[in-house]
N, C-alpha and C positions, 0 to 999 in steps of 0.2 A: 429602540437596536433593533437590527433586524432581525429576520424570523431565521434565516438562516445565512451559513456562510461556505464559502467557496475558497480553499484554500491551492494558489496555484505555485508552487516554489518553479523556479527558471534558474536554467545555467546555460546561456549563449544559442537561445531558443530561437532566436530569427526568422531562422528557415520556417516555421508553424504556429507561434505562440502567438501570432495574430489570426489566428486563423482558430485556433481554442479559443482565444478571448472572444470573437467575435462569437463564437455557439454558446458559451455561457452566459453571455450579456442577450443571445437571442430567448429567453428563456421566456415560458406563458409568466412561471411562477416568476414576480417581480422585486418581491419582499427579498433578497438578500443582498451579500456584500460580495466583493470578489477581491482577495488578498493576494495580492503580486508578492512574491518574495525574491527578490534577484540576487543570484548568489556569484554578486564580483564577477556577472558577465564580460566579456570582451568586444563582443559583437556591437548589433544594433538593439539588442534585447531593450537598455533602458528607453531609448527614444521611443520606440511603439510603446512600450508601458506607459510611458509618461503620456504620451499621446491618448489615452485610451482615460485615463485616469482625467487627463483635462477637458475630455467629452464626456464622462459619465460619474454622477455622485459615487454611486454604487460600487466605484474601484479604487483600491485604498493600496498606494505602491511603497513597497521598501526596499531599499538594496544593503545587502550585509559589504563591511568593508572590504575582506577577504572574502575566498570562499573556504566554506567549515563546510562544506561537504553533504549530498544528499540525505542526508541523516537531518541535522540539525535547520538544514535549510526548510525538510517538510514540517519539521516539529514547530518550526517559530511561527508558518501560517495557521497552525491550532493555536498560538499562545495568542498573537495576536486578533481570534477571530472572535465574534460575541453573538453571535446568533444561536438559538436553542438548538438545531440541529447543523450537522456540518460535515461537507465532504473535500477530499482531498482531487484535487485535478492533475491530466501531465501535460508537460504543456505541447504535445504534438496529438494528441487525441482529441476528437471531439464526441458533444455531445446532441440530442435532438430538444427542440425545445420543449418536449414534454417530459425532459428529466426528473428536474427537481420535482414539478407538480406532481407526477404521480410517483416518485420514489416518499416523498414526504407522508402525500395519501396513507401510501401502505404504512407508513410508520404511525401515522395517529387511528386507521383503524384497529392494529395493535399496539395495544402497549407494554407488551409483552417482548415486543422483537426490536434488537437492536442494529439493523441494519439491514438496512432495502437497497437493492440493487437491479438493473435490467439485465438482458440479455445483449450480447457482445458481438460486433460484426467485427470482423480482421479487414486491416484495409495496409497498400503501400502506401511508398513515399509521394506519390502521382495522386494518393484517395481514391486509388480503384479499390474495388473489393475482393476482398479473397473469398473469403471465408465464413461462416458462422457458427457458433457455438449450438452444441444441439443436446437434447435432456433440460430436463427441470434440474437447475441445483437449489433450488431453495432447503434449508435446512430448519423445520419448523417442530419441532420435537422438542418438548419443553423440560426432559432433562438433562442436563448438560453429559450424560455419558451417551446417551444416545444421537445427540449433535455432532458429540465428537465420533462416533462411529459412522455417523453418516459423512461426515468431512475426512475421514481415513478412504471409506471408500472413492468419493469425488474425487480426490487426490491423487488415488492411484488411477484411475481410468484419464485423466487429463491436465494443465494445468489452469483450465479454465476455472475454476472455482474461485484461485488466487485475484480474479481479477473485481473480486467483489470488495476488496479494500480501495477502491475507486469508488462505492457505492457512500446513500448520505447515512449517516448515523448518530445516534443522539449525543449531545457533547457531552453530557455526565456522563456515559458512560465510556465513552473513549476514556476521559480524565483519568477514570479508573485505571485503564490498561499501563498506563506509565508513556504510551505513545511510544516509537519507533526507537529500540534499541542498537547504540551502536557497534554493529555487529554485520555480515553480510549475511544475506537472507531477511533482515528484520522482518519485513513484509511477512512471512508465513508463520510467525510467534508469534506480530500483532492480533491476526487473523485466527489465530489460537483461541487467544484469551479474550477476541470479540464470542467466537464461536463458546464459549465455556460463559460467557455471561450472558448469553440469549438467542432466541432463536433470528434467522436470516430470511428472508423473503425475497424471491427473485418474482420484478414485475415481466409478466410474459409479452414483451414489448422488447423490438430494437433497438436500441434508444444508447446504445456507448459504443464507438468507434476508435478501436485499438489499432496506432499504426505501428507498422512493421516496417524498417527502415535499419540500416545501415550502422546508423549512430543512437539507436534508441537503445536500451539500457541491458534490456532481454537480449540484444544480441549482440550488444559491444562486451560486457561483463563475463561472458562466457570465454571468450577469446580473450582474457588477459592469462596466463598461465600461471603468475603468482599471487600466491593467495593476499599478499602484502599489498600489492596494487589494488587489487582485489576492495583492501580492506579501507583504500584511504579513498575512494570513491565514495563511498558511507560518511567517512569521519575522516578529515583532514588534521583533527587537532593532535590525535595520537599516535603511538607511533607502535605497535602491541610486536614482540617479540618473538612470539608464537601463535601461531592461527591453524585451529581447527575447525571448520566453519561447519561443518553436519555434528560433527560434537557438542557446539556451542549452542547448537540450535537445539537438541538434543535435552542440554542440561536446560537449559529457557524454559523448554515447554514443560517438563517435568517441573520444573518452578512454578509456575502458572497454575498448573495443578493440587501442589499443594498449600497454596495459598486458599484455597477452594474451600468453604462449608458447606460440606458434604460428609453425610455417612460415610465410614469406611468400606461398605462392598461399593456405593458409588465411584468412591476419589480411587481404591484397587482396580476397577475397570478402568476408568482413565487412562490409571500408569499403563496396566496392558496394552489401552488403544495405541497410546503414543508408541509404546516397544514395538506393534507389531507395523507401525508404520513405519519408524526407522528400522526393521529387518529388511525391507524392502529396501532400504540403501548402505547394504552392510560390504557393499561394494567402494563406495565413497567415505566408509565410513575406515576400513582397512587400511584404502589410500592414505588418506590422511597420518591414520597411525605408522604409515610406512616411512613418509614425508617425516617426521616429527626429531629424528635421531639429527636429519640437516639441517632443520630449523635452531634447533639446540648448538650446532656445531657453528652454527652461522651468528646467531647470537653470541656467541664466546668469545669471537673470533673480532670480533664488531665497539 
């Protein structure tokens, strides 16, 4: 069995996926498998992936018969994995050759650490560097409430901390989170669950290159005005009639805290921190409540 697994979910990624695969296969840490899960792409993704699967025995290619949505495709790469360590990768991003080696080393040095990740550099569609994150994003505290407090502070400052979801984690810890849920912005909840599970360590090197381009999910999804259409990007198998994304995130975060084995004081502090984080989003919560009557009317008439 490989020591580590890299899950690469793909949908119509012909423009960038070959470069992403090459960057993963160039790792100095070689004891890993690369799982390619093709979400019924209609471009040349299949041909590109099969070429690399035939050239390198570490590459395993799977194809969904229909597009399941991003959530199920991401989760499928995990379910197919066999390594002790696991990392998700995006088909339009790149990683440096030392990525797996240094992140796994950080996990092995600290048995309590559940997630390790490097510094992020942003680049455009042509690979031209745009900017680099600033400040240490490690969350080393031993107490879950203190880790959550630091996360809330980091989240209020910028979105850089959210790219930690593409770091290296322990497979058994990830299993306890339930993976990605079938709702909008599910990565935020998964990151919260990992924070409550244990410390994060950032490798102080620029090893992750996040590509910003018109078809990137972070660029494309906010431009979709309908919550229902956004939800279908995550999960094509369901037809939710009423969608309140930020309220759903609040409920999921609170549910994650409810299941923790903590004393009452620590748990109460975690609830307070989540409430404080969502207080900063009061405008979004209010707008969603304002949209509720129209969503209910549409539901009754369809």
